[in-house]
C-alpha positions in Angstrom: -20.5 20.1 34.8 -23.0 21.7 32.3 -26.7 22.0 33.2 -29.4 22.1 30.5 -33.1 22.7 31.1 -35.5 21.8 28.3 -39.3 22.2 28.1 -40.9 19.4 26.0 -42.7 20.8 22.9 -44.7 17.7 22.0 -46.2 14.7 23.7 -45.4 11.0 23.1 -41.7 11.4 22.1 -39.1 9.2 23.7 -37.0 11.0 26.2 -33.7 10.1 24.6 -35.0 11.1 21.1 -36.3 14.4 22.5 -33.0 15.4 24.1 -31.0 14.4 21.1 -33.3 16.4 18.8 -33.1 19.5 21.0 -29.4 19.1 21.8 -27.7 17.9 18.5 -24.3 17.7 20.2 -25.6 14.8 22.3 -26.1 11.5 20.5 -29.0 9.2 21.6 -26.4 6.7 23.0 -24.8 9.5 24.9 -28.2 10.6 26.3 -29.1 7.0 27.3 -25.8 6.8 29.2 -26.6 10.1 31.0 -30.0 8.8 31.9 -28.5 5.5 33.2 -26.1 7.6 35.3 -29.0 9.5 36.9 -28.1 12.7 35.3 -31.4 13.3 33.6 -34.7 14.1 35.3 -38.3 14.8 34.0 -40.2 17.1 36.3 -37.6 16.4 39.0 -37.9 12.6 38.8 -35.3 10.1 37.4 -36.7 8.0 34.6 -35.8 5.5 31.9 -34.5 6.5 28.4 -37.6 5.0 26.8 -40.1 7.1 28.8 -42.5 9.2 26.7 -42.4 12.9 27.6 -45.5 15.0 27.7 -45.9 18.5 26.3 -44.7 21.1 28.8 -42.6 18.6 30.9 -39.4 20.1 32.2 -36.3 18.0 31.4 -33.1 18.7 33.2 -29.8 17.3 31.9 -26.4 17.4 33.6 -23.5 16.8 31.2 -20.2 16.1 33.0 -17.0 17.3 31.3 -15.4 14.7 29.0 -13.1 12.3 30.8 -9.4 12.2 29.9 -8.1 9.3 27.7 -5.2 7.2 28.9 -3.5 8.3 25.7 -1.0 11.1 26.0 -1.0 14.2 23.8 2.2 14.4 21.8 3.8 17.4 20.1 4.1 15.7 16.7 4.3 18.2 13.7 1.1 18.2 11.7 0.2 20.0 8.4 -3.2 21.3 9.4 -4.9 22.8 6.4 -8.3 23.6 7.9 -9.8 23.8 11.4 -12.9 25.1 13.1 -14.9 24.2 16.2 -16.3 21.1 14.5 -13.7 19.5 12.3 -10.0 19.5 11.5 -8.5 18.5 8.1 -4.9 17.2 8.2 -2.5 16.5 5.3 -1.1 13.3 6.9 2.5 12.4 6.1 3.4 8.8 5.1 4.6 6.8 8.1 2.1 8.2 10.6 -0.4 5.7 12.0 -3.8 7.2 12.4 -5.1 5.4 15.5 -3.4 3.8 18.5 -3.5 0.0 18.7 -2.4 -2.6 21.2 1.3 -2.4 21.5 1.3 1.0 19.7 -0.1 3.6 22.0 2.1 6.5 21.0 3.3 8.4 17.9 -0.1 8.4 16.2 -2.3 11.0 14.6 -4.7 10.8 17.5 -1.8 11.6 20.0 -0.8 14.5 17.8 -4.4 15.8 17.6 -4.8 15.7 21.4 -1.9 18.1 21.6 -2.9 20.3 18.6 -6.6 20.7 19.4 -7.1 22.2 22.9 -10.8 22.9 22.0 -11.7 19.2 21.5 -15.2 18.7 22.9 -15.0 14.9 23.0 -16.7 12.0 21.4 -19.2 9.9 23.5 -18.1 11.6 26.7 -14.4 10.9 26.1 -11.9 13.6 25.3 -10.7 12.3 22.0 -10.8 13.2 18.3 -13.4 11.4 16.2 -11.7 9.3 13.6 -14.5 8.8 11.0 -12.3 7.4 8.2 -8.7 6.3 8.0 -5.6 6.2 5.8 -3.0 3.4 5.9 0.2 4.2 7.7 2.2 4.5 4.5 -0.5 6.4 2.5 -0.2 10.1 2.6 -2.8 12.9 2.2 -6.1 14.3 3.4 -8.1 13.1 6.3 -10.9 14.9 8.2 -11.4 14.3 11.9 -14.4 15.3 14.0 -13.9 17.4 17.1 -17.4 16.9 18.6 -20.2 14.3 18.8 -22.4 16.3 16.4 -19.7 16.6 13.8 -18.8 12.9 14.1 -22.4 11.8 13.5 -22.8 14.2 10.6 -19.6 12.9 8.9 -20.4 9.3 9.6 -23.8 9.8 8.0 -22.2 11.4 4.9 -19.7 8.5 4.6 -22.6 5.9 5.0 -24.6 7.7 2.3 -21.4 7.9 0.1 -21.6 11.7 0.0 -17.9 12.2 1.0 -15.9 12.4 -2.2 -12.3 11.1 -1.9 -9.8 11.2 -4.7 -6.4 9.5 -4.7 -3.4 9.8 -7.0 -1.5 6.6 -7.5 1.2 5.1 -9.8 0.6 1.6 -11.0 2.5 -0.9 -13.0 1.4 -1.2 -16.6 -1.5 0.8 -18.1 -5.1 -0.1 -17.2 -7.5 -0.7 -20.0 -9.8 0.9 -20.7 -8.3 4.2 -19.6 -11.3 5.0 -17.5 -13.5 2.5 -15.8 -15.1 1.1 -12.6 -13.7 -1.8 -10.7 -16.7 -3.6 -9.1 -15.4 -6.5 -7.0 -16.3 -7.6 -3.4 -13.5 -7.3 -0.8 -13.0 -9.4 2.3 -10.3 -11.1 4.3 -7.9 -13.1 2.3 -8.8 -16.8 3.3 -5.1 -17.7 3.0 -3.7 -14.7 5.0 -6.1 -13.1 7.5 -3.8 -10.0 7.7 -4.5 -9.2 4.1 -7.6 -8.3 2.1 -8.6 -9.8 -1.2 -11.3 -9.9 -3.8 -13.5 -12.8 -2.6 -16.9 -14.0 -3.6 -18.4 -13.5 -0.2 -16.8 -10.1 0.4 -18.4 -6.8 0.9 -19.7 -4.8 -2.0 -16.8 -2.6 -3.3 -16.4 -0.2 -6.2 -13.5 2.0 -7.3 -13.6 4.5 -10.2 -10.3 5.1 -12.0 -8.9 7.1 -14.9 -5.4 7.2 -16.4 -3.8 10.6 -16.0 -0.5 9.8 -17.8 1.3 6.9 -19.4 4.9 6.7 -18.4 8.1 4.7 -19.4 6.6 3.4 -22.7 3.7 1.9 -20.9 5.5 0.3 -18.0 3.7 2.6 -15.6 0.6 4.8 -15.4 -0.3 7.7 -13.2 -3.9 7.1 -12.2 -6.7 9.0 -10.4 -8.7 6.6 -8.2 -12.1 7.4 -6.6 -13.4 4.9 -4.1 -17.1 4.7 -4.0 -17.2 2.4 -1.0 -14.7 2.5 1.9 -13.2 -0.9 2.4 -9.9 -1.7 4.0 -7.0 -1.3 1.5 -9.7 -0.9 -1.2 -7.7 0.8 -3.9 -4.6 -1.3 -3.3 -6.6 -4.5 -3.5 -8.6 -3.4 -6.6 -5.6 -2.3 -8.6 -3.8 -5.5 -7.8 -6.9 -7.5 -8.8 -6.9 -6.0 -12.3 -3.1 -6.8 -12.6 -2.0 -3.2 -12.1 -0.6 -3.2 -8.6 0.4 0.1 -7.0 4.1 0.8 -7.3 5.9 0.2 -4.0 3.1 -1.8 -2.4 4.9 -4.7 -0.8 1.7 -6.3 0.4 -0.3 -6.5 -2.8 2.5 -6.0 -5.3 6.2 -5.7 -4.8 8.8 -3.3 -3.5 10.2 -0.6 -5.9 13.4 1.3 -6.3 11.3 4.4 -7.2 9.8 4.9 -3.8 10.1 3.4 -0.3 6.3 2.9 0.2 3.1 2.5 -1.8 2.7 5.3 -4.3 -0.7 6.3 -3.0 -1.8 9.8 -2.0 -5.2 11.1 -0.8 -5.2 14.2 -3.0 -8.7 15.6 -2.8 -11.5 15.5 -0.2 -15.0 16.9 -0.6 -17.6 16.9 2.1 -20.4 19.0 3.7 -19.5 21.0 6.8 -21.4 19.3 9.7 -23.3 22.4 10.8 -23.5 24.8 7.8 -23.9 21.9 5.3 -21.7 24.0 3.0 -19.7 21.7 0.6 -16.0 22.4 0.5 -13.2 20.6 -1.4 -9.6 20.4 -0.1 -6.6 19.5 -2.2 -3.1 18.3 -1.4 -0.2 18.2 -3.9 2.0 15.1 -4.1 4.6 15.0 -1.4 8.3 15.2 -2.2 9.0 11.5 -2.2 6.3 10.8 -4.8 7.1 13.8 -6.9 10.8 12.7 -7.0 9.8 9.2 -8.0 8.0 10.6 -11.0 11.0 12.8 -11.8 13.3 9.8 -11.7 10.9 7.8 -13.8 10.6 10.5 -16.5 14.4 11.2 -16.5 15.0 7.5 -17.1 12.5 7.5 -20.0 14.2 10.5 -21.6 17.7 9.2 -21.4 
């Protein structure tokens, strides 16, 4: 248990707002839960979250330790490229699912992080890492994870305000024209297959910037840099397929390829502001071996 005592420095502020302002690691929803559990008092009395505090009132907060998740920590090798008390940045390999799901409680990035981060402070009172954005199982590359409530809220705000800059490297069929452009097309569930996404008229606003890095195999392929402005499910995969340049190896939105055993999509750069210092930092990840070898094979075939 952790005990906090605060003296109100203004009158008329809601109790939950006051505590969240003075204790940034506690979200308002977390504070309301603590109040409901009887773990918050004002001048020694239990109150409601909406009560207005008066200047000079003594607010006592008891914060229990985070509860354990049912998920088990697993010693899964991770390429951790940065870590501090607030965030951890991982270069995720292809084939690793980010979050547990029904029927798939083990072998995920979350299980691995529970073992790799003994200093997790928990999200919403639960001892778990804060997954603020995701990568598809067969997409490799950079992902940032929050280690505390405060970091999770800060990163979610940046994502909502489109301040997190994500860059992907992908190989597509054919050469997009123009060589640089913006794909602006709404994305929603495919009405014919609810397991897939598609460009649909009533979908959510979605934009992806792209630029051709290199034309390969006499125009049969192009290496492309893609920057999603929004963050929709399968966004880059859906957008590239929509302009008739599907990602190589994408069996869902394109077709399988002899060049690579998965979609050629790698989260190569990630830029965001650190949750506490607000210092912007950019991380980079080189193409993994399977994607580099695919390019080598493609170029070798072109030269022969």
